[in-house]
C-alpha positions as MATLAB code, in Angstrom:
seq = 'MIQSLKSKFNTSPYPIVQEMEGARYNEKNANQASFSFDDSGTFLFSPGDYSIPVMTYCMKSSSSSPEGHTYTLDQLKGKFGPIIKKLNLKAPAHFSISDIQILHWSLLSGLSYEEMTEESQRIIDQIVPEHRSELKKSFLSSMEKKLDDLSELSNGKTPTLRDIPYLEGMRNFRARLREVGNDYEELRRLIDTTPTKKKSIETPWSKISENIYARFVTEGSFEDIGFLQVRIIPETGRTINSESQKRYSLDVTTFVANPNDSRVQPLSFTPLYGMAGVIATSRIAANPRAAALLFALALTAYPMNWDDFFKLKEMLEDVQDKDVQKQIEKGKGTLRKEHDELEKPLKEAGIISGKDKKHSKEKDETRDYRKPGGLGLLENDFEKIKGTPSKADGFDIKTLPDGTKILKRPTGSKNGPTLEVQPSKNDPRYPDDKIRVKVRYP';
ca = [
      12.275   50.714  -17.097;
      15.618   52.754  -16.931;
      14.274   55.636  -15.848;
      12.549   54.357  -13.165;
      15.815   52.767  -11.873;
      17.604   55.980  -11.977;
      15.042   57.324   -9.677;
      14.617   54.451   -7.525;
      18.607   53.496   -7.137;
      19.855   57.383   -7.399;
      22.522   57.099   -5.052;
      24.849   54.530   -6.692;
      27.688   56.083   -8.454;
      28.179   53.513  -11.527;
      25.836   53.772  -14.206;
      22.694   51.156  -13.583;
      20.751   49.050  -15.938;
      18.277   46.369  -15.883;
      19.822   43.896  -18.838;
      23.534   43.975  -19.827;
      24.292   43.351  -23.565;
      24.661   40.000  -24.589;
      22.924   36.720  -23.670;
      20.751   37.084  -20.379;
      22.860   36.035  -17.552;
      22.283   32.751  -16.231;
      24.210   31.496  -13.057;
      24.012   28.004  -13.998;
      26.383   28.656  -16.732;
      28.600   30.936  -14.487;
      31.854   30.107  -13.606;
      33.124   28.281  -16.594;
      36.294   30.767  -17.227;
      39.092   30.765  -15.607;
      40.609   33.598  -13.083;
      43.086   34.038  -10.825;
      44.263   36.673   -8.308;
      47.065   39.369   -8.146;
      49.044   40.090   -4.975;
      46.406   42.356   -3.105;
      43.574   39.626   -3.654;
      42.013   41.315   -6.790;
      40.150   39.292   -9.048;
      41.685   38.730  -12.659;
      38.989   37.218  -14.651;
      38.840   35.928  -18.364;
      35.784   36.967  -20.472;
      32.702   35.308  -19.127;
      29.884   35.215  -16.412;
      30.604   34.390  -12.915;
      28.794   34.088   -9.557;
      31.362   34.769   -6.373;
      29.552   33.288   -2.994;
      30.054   36.122   -0.661;
      29.937   36.514    3.214;
      27.990   39.778    4.147;
      28.827   41.815    7.176;
      26.529   44.953    8.156;
      27.902   48.162    8.249;
      26.104   49.763   11.099;
      25.470   49.164   14.657;
      21.806   49.746   14.422;
      19.171   49.741   11.913;
      17.480   47.254    9.867;
      18.681   44.572    7.811;
      15.635   43.199    6.320;
      15.596   39.947    4.061;
      15.786   39.986    0.317;
      16.597   43.451    0.220;
      17.142   45.136   -3.208;
      20.869   46.545   -3.243;
      23.083   48.346   -6.129;
      26.791   48.435   -5.745;
      28.997   51.626   -3.828;
      32.436   51.703   -3.029;
      33.669   51.397    0.775;
      34.276   55.023    1.719;
      35.662   57.133    4.900;
      38.422   56.638    7.347;
      37.526   52.784    7.956;
      37.241   52.006    4.306;
      40.847   50.657    3.881;
      40.961   48.933    7.583;
      37.263   47.113    6.387;
      38.970   45.769    3.329;
      41.885   44.265    4.726;
      39.839   42.575    7.179;
      37.523   41.201    4.820;
      40.432   40.158    2.717;
      42.606   38.536    5.465;
      40.853   37.816    8.690;
      38.216   35.557    7.634;
      41.084   32.720    7.327;
      42.182   33.254   10.905;
      39.020   34.633   12.757;
      35.678   33.739   12.963;
      32.704   35.686   10.779;
      30.958   36.767   14.028;
      34.271   37.920   15.744;
      34.962   39.939   12.694;
      31.619   41.270   12.669;
      31.700   42.755   16.174;
      35.267   44.592   15.274;
      33.579   45.980   12.405;
      30.628   47.164   14.484;
      33.062   48.622   17.128;
      35.011   50.728   14.466;
      31.822   52.028   13.120;
      30.650   53.221   16.376;
      34.057   55.183   16.851;
      35.403   53.087   19.660;
      38.919   53.225   20.267;
      41.405   50.388   20.554;
      41.058   50.482   24.189;
      37.299   50.334   24.245;
      37.425   47.306   22.020;
      37.032   43.487   23.275;
      40.173   41.242   23.762;
      38.784   39.580   20.547;
      39.033   42.711   18.469;
      42.162   43.598   19.383;
      43.610   40.620   18.728;
      42.529   40.856   15.248;
      43.657   44.107   14.514;
      47.204   43.194   16.031;
      47.370   40.294   13.562;
      45.591   41.593   10.435;
      45.957   45.101   10.282;
      48.799   46.386   13.010;
      49.835   49.178   10.944;
      46.478   50.952   11.576;
      46.426   50.443   15.226;
      48.015   54.127   16.037;
      44.971   55.485   14.333;
      42.266   53.876   17.050;
      44.017   55.852   19.739;
      41.096   58.496   20.147;
      37.352   57.405   20.655;
      35.497   59.424   18.169;
      32.300   58.708   20.374;
      33.700   59.796   23.390;
      35.291   62.660   21.746;
      31.991   64.038   19.915;
      29.880   62.969   22.934;
      31.849   65.406   25.186;
      31.649   68.062   22.494;
      28.097   67.746   21.923;
      27.448   67.867   25.992;
      29.578   70.820   26.248;
      28.026   72.855   23.501;
      24.692   72.077   24.729;
      25.478   73.195   28.276;
      27.117   76.672   26.788;
      23.969   77.022   24.773;
      21.482   76.279   27.469;
      20.304   73.349   25.831;
      19.635   74.758   22.432;
      22.538   72.733   20.630;
      21.551   68.847   20.480;
      23.185   66.178   22.577;
      24.459   63.146   21.516;
      20.662   61.487   22.381;
      19.163   63.905   20.408;
      20.835   62.738   17.148;
      19.820   59.158   16.130;
      22.712   57.853   14.431;
      24.855   58.863   17.101;
      22.583   57.771   19.807;
      22.664   54.410   17.795;
      26.481   54.158   18.356;
      26.460   55.097   21.937;
      23.876   52.267   22.607;
      26.034   49.564   20.646;
      28.919   50.767   23.175;
      27.014   50.570   26.087;
      25.889   47.017   24.955;
      29.124   46.068   24.762;
      30.497   47.157   27.704;
      27.388   45.052   29.087;
      27.616   41.669   27.399;
      31.422   41.864   26.051;
      31.830   39.613   23.033;
      28.846   38.112   23.137;
      27.510   38.116   19.131;
      24.165   36.957   19.822;
      23.341   39.513   22.461;
      24.799   42.000   20.412;
      22.974   41.237   17.427;
      19.678   41.987   19.051;
      20.344   45.548   18.165;
      19.841   45.038   14.501;
      16.107   44.588   13.318;
      16.257   41.413   10.524;
      12.411   41.230   10.820;
      11.487   39.901    7.320;
       9.942   41.872    4.632;
       7.383   41.755    1.748;
      10.363   41.034   -1.273;
      10.370   43.252   -4.280;
       8.781   42.647   -7.368;
      12.019   44.304   -9.220;
      14.610   42.242  -10.211;
      18.358   43.633   -8.930;
      19.524   45.962  -11.494;
      23.029   45.605  -12.979;
      26.106   48.242  -12.093;
      28.338   49.056  -15.024;
      31.514   49.203  -13.245;
      33.650   50.189  -16.402;
      33.266   49.432  -20.211;
      34.060   45.599  -19.921;
      32.523   44.805  -16.190;
      29.102   44.834  -15.089;
      27.986   43.450  -11.649;
      25.527   43.145   -8.932;
      25.168   41.972   -5.777;
      21.785   39.692   -4.899;
      20.797   37.895   -1.532;
      17.507   36.367   -0.335;
      18.999   36.938    3.110;
      20.296   39.174    5.575;
      23.808   40.531    7.011;
      25.928   37.207    8.126;
      24.125   35.500    5.659;
      25.623   34.047    2.018;
      25.034   36.144   -1.054;
      26.521   36.320   -4.264;
      28.041   38.928   -6.401;
      27.255   38.351  -10.001;
      29.637   39.368  -12.870;
      29.879   39.441  -16.563;
      33.223   40.275  -18.137;
      33.082   41.555  -21.938;
      35.879   41.372  -23.916;
      37.340   44.484  -25.548;
      36.528   44.468  -29.080;
      39.286   44.298  -31.628;
      41.975   43.301  -29.224;
      44.860   40.893  -29.666;
      45.284   38.511  -27.123;
      49.115   37.762  -27.027;
      49.366   35.817  -23.312;
      47.240   34.621  -20.801;
      48.020   37.832  -18.775;
      46.294   39.783  -21.138;
      43.143   38.129  -20.823;
      42.556   39.229  -17.495;
      39.951   42.205  -16.019;
      40.777   43.119  -12.571;
      37.857   43.383   -9.916;
      38.702   44.219   -6.231;
      35.672   42.600   -4.390;
      36.452   43.638   -0.887;
      36.372   47.440   -1.977;
      32.160   46.874   -2.688;
      29.659   47.872   -0.500;
      25.942   46.742   -0.902;
      24.228   50.283   -1.289;
      20.684   49.924    0.239;
      19.813   53.370   -0.811;
      17.607   53.537    2.274;
      19.077   55.346    5.460;
      16.872   52.665    7.379;
      18.714   49.644    6.256;
      22.457   48.529    6.270;
      24.800   48.440    3.663;
      26.995   45.280    3.701;
      30.407   44.726    2.914;
      31.875   41.451    1.264;
      34.403   38.377    2.242;
      34.657   36.053   -0.913;
      34.118   32.642    0.235;
      36.510   31.667   -2.114;
      39.630   34.044   -2.879;
      43.462   34.627   -2.456;
      43.016   32.976    0.845;
      41.640   29.810   -0.430;
      38.211   28.600    1.095;
      36.896   30.274    3.626;
      35.549   27.515    6.048;
      31.807   28.123    7.394;
      28.881   25.809    8.350;
      26.764   28.248    6.268;
      28.196   26.699    3.009;
      26.788   23.348    4.010;
      23.411   24.920    4.436;
      23.300   26.653    0.871;
      23.893   24.320   -1.689;
      23.887   26.875   -4.409;
      26.833   28.409   -2.700;
      28.688   24.830   -2.713;
      28.017   24.163   -6.132;
      29.401   27.523   -7.086;
      32.326   27.157   -4.978;
      33.587   24.008   -6.419;
      32.896   26.061   -9.797;
      35.392   28.719   -8.754;
      37.963   26.252   -7.298;
      37.944   24.362  -10.481;
      38.754   27.207  -12.732;
      40.938   28.795  -10.728;
      44.362   29.435  -12.313;
      46.902   28.156  -10.762;
      44.204   25.584   -9.483;
      44.901   24.359   -5.624;
      43.975   21.187   -4.973;
      44.094   21.373   -1.449;
      41.392   23.837   -1.737;
      38.959   21.329   -3.683;
      39.767   18.748   -0.813;
      38.776   21.029    1.446;
      35.598   22.207    0.197;
      34.982   18.247   -0.255;
      35.459   17.556    3.084;
      33.070   20.059    4.226;
      30.411   19.024    2.006;
      30.898   15.268    1.841;
      27.380   14.977    3.420;
      25.254   17.370    0.912;
      23.114   15.440   -1.281;
      22.523   18.108   -3.743;
      22.860   17.041   -7.088;
      24.746   20.024   -8.404;
      27.171   19.654   -5.542;
      27.603   16.126   -6.386;
      28.174   16.818   -9.886;
      30.789   19.062   -9.408;
      32.797   16.989   -6.971;
      32.451   14.069   -9.713;
      33.840   16.961  -12.126;
      36.816   17.550   -9.494;
      37.549   14.055   -9.197;
      37.724   13.492  -13.193;
      40.122   16.259  -13.595;
      42.481   14.877  -11.176;
      42.294   11.539  -12.660;
      43.099   12.997  -16.177;
      46.145   14.961  -14.600;
      47.655   12.009  -12.948;
      46.942   10.055  -15.752;
      49.033   12.348  -18.306;
      51.446   12.699  -15.405;
      52.157    8.984  -15.568;
      52.309    8.599  -19.204;
      56.530    8.974  -19.109;
      56.392    5.604  -16.706;
      54.448    3.873  -18.763;
      55.960    4.433  -21.830;
      59.168    3.261  -20.105;
      57.474    0.063  -18.886;
      57.898    0.794  -15.195;
      54.073    0.678  -14.790;
      50.931   -0.641  -16.450;
      47.514   -0.417  -16.545;
      47.346   -3.643  -14.534;
      49.201   -1.785  -11.405;
      47.254   -1.259   -8.353;
      46.806    2.202   -7.298;
      47.409    2.854   -3.563;
      46.425    6.389   -3.290;
      43.705    7.695   -0.955;
      40.632    9.773   -3.038;
      41.634   13.119   -1.361;
      45.526   13.183   -1.966;
      47.212   15.223   -4.740;
      49.672   12.078   -5.183;
      49.089    8.797   -6.835;
      50.683    5.647   -5.552;
      51.987    2.711   -6.712;
      53.681    0.046   -5.008;
      56.364   -2.201   -6.888;
      58.304   -4.756   -4.326;
      61.616   -4.995   -5.115;
      63.398   -2.642   -3.040;
      66.264   -0.467   -4.099;
      67.850   -2.758   -6.553;
      64.483   -2.081   -8.539;
      64.456    1.399   -8.415;
      67.877    1.582  -10.104;
      67.102   -0.545  -12.694;
      63.848    1.505  -13.285;
      65.412    5.190  -13.150;
      67.825    3.760  -15.624;
      64.990    3.276  -18.179;
      64.161    6.986  -18.234;
      65.223    9.139  -20.699;
      65.919   12.478  -19.838;
      68.489   14.795  -18.971;
      70.194   13.892  -15.699;
      71.154   16.195  -12.836;
      71.443   16.409   -9.075;
      69.224   18.733   -6.640;
      69.231   18.401   -2.742;
      71.339   15.241   -2.848;
      68.680   13.124   -5.523;
      69.373   12.000   -8.751;
      67.012   13.489  -11.235;
      66.051   13.433  -14.963;
      64.477   16.194  -16.662;
      62.309   15.251  -19.964;
      62.068   17.647  -22.899;
      58.618   19.087  -21.616;
      60.244   19.946  -18.278;
      58.772   16.981  -16.274;
      60.962   15.704  -13.973;
      61.595   12.153  -12.249;
      63.220   11.857   -9.134;
      65.017    8.560   -7.497;
      64.752    8.710   -3.827;
      66.695    5.887   -2.475;
      66.353    6.564    1.214;
      64.589    9.236    3.661;
      60.870    7.698    2.947;
      59.077    5.718    5.715;
      57.270    3.465    2.671;
      60.669    2.894    0.965;
      62.959    3.828   -2.218;
      60.488    5.863   -4.200;
      60.639    7.098   -7.641;
      58.656   10.305   -7.983;
      57.286   12.025  -11.117;
      56.835   15.795  -10.910;
      55.605   18.164  -13.551;
      57.036   21.048  -15.126;
      56.081   24.295  -13.080;
      55.548   26.259  -16.486;
      53.051   23.388  -17.375;
      49.417   24.870  -18.231;
      48.684   21.371  -17.880;
      49.142   21.470  -13.778;
      47.970   24.879  -12.449;
      48.782   23.122   -9.106;
      52.250   21.751   -9.462;
      52.073   19.938   -6.213;
      50.613   17.160   -8.376;
      52.738   13.976   -8.043;
      52.968   10.211   -9.004;
      54.839    8.073   -6.817;
      56.127    4.597   -7.300;
      57.267    2.794   -4.055;
      59.483    0.127   -3.612;
      59.013   -1.693   -0.600;
];
């Protein structure tokens, strides 16, 4: 089997195998280990299996993008590789997927900045302004003139742009762009997305390094949600001394799905959950598999960001898939446990009890209580807290031995005087240090 894979997928830069070491990959068990990001947006994984939903972009302005094609992994190369990587990492948080795709086509068709649409220019100005100077000249116009001049000098013996299929595809895109502007649906017609019979062979794994295997699987074509599946294998005999030492880096936005067929589009990726948080797209709600995996990623990210969880929950509140609902309930249960732990000092001091009614909203990182009594009761309750006193920003604070801070806010809130519990920023029980418990004294 390995030999047939090597001959079929012979352009991949990574060694490829049909099966990895260890148990067979099972997507239902993925995303159980924690992960984080570095400053460049690179994933930092603990050992385990992961499935990362990604939005896909086609990397040609012509050719086909059949559904369910089998790809291997390659690296983004060429002049525009660094630009596309930055766009895929940062642009989806600010611009539509369709507008980003048009910019990709424009770059890969050799258009200059001035030849691009206003929407594409805005993306460049905001996301990659440092690369604008590289886009002053039109590769396509320059190549077109050179070929025409050579053809004329050789009495037609040198081919013109129209005689070179790849350059002709670029020329057709430029002409269509001038005709329809930033109309994505019209430009999309240049891409053949006719479904083809799916291959019987399972997508092979690329061995990215000694400890990392990955593959890209999809049932769709470009601008559909696909999945980058990853296995992180721990180093044998390695001593783990800190959380950071457990992490293995993988830069998803440098990958491209290699079709190993010149007639088929390569695809690049944007993780739907990454350094920029959750990328809002209506396609998530239509793909329960991706939705459930995104929830699982959000709940295992370190540090965890509850804003991302609530953003997903709001987008997917009407999705009835049982796996999605299971992840929502798991997240709500985790949040309850974090609040329960954080409010323990208040219960130990007798400030609240199990009979006190919570007033917080379900989609809030803050758990609220109400205790009528005003400023006088706040002062009495604050005195019950045993901790190291200090002041910051004009507020009285007591810090507990574990670093938990309890603030007395006598004024400044429309809900009246408030006692606020904040977790220590170094407490691993609270990856998102915005978790709060507040007692209001109206």
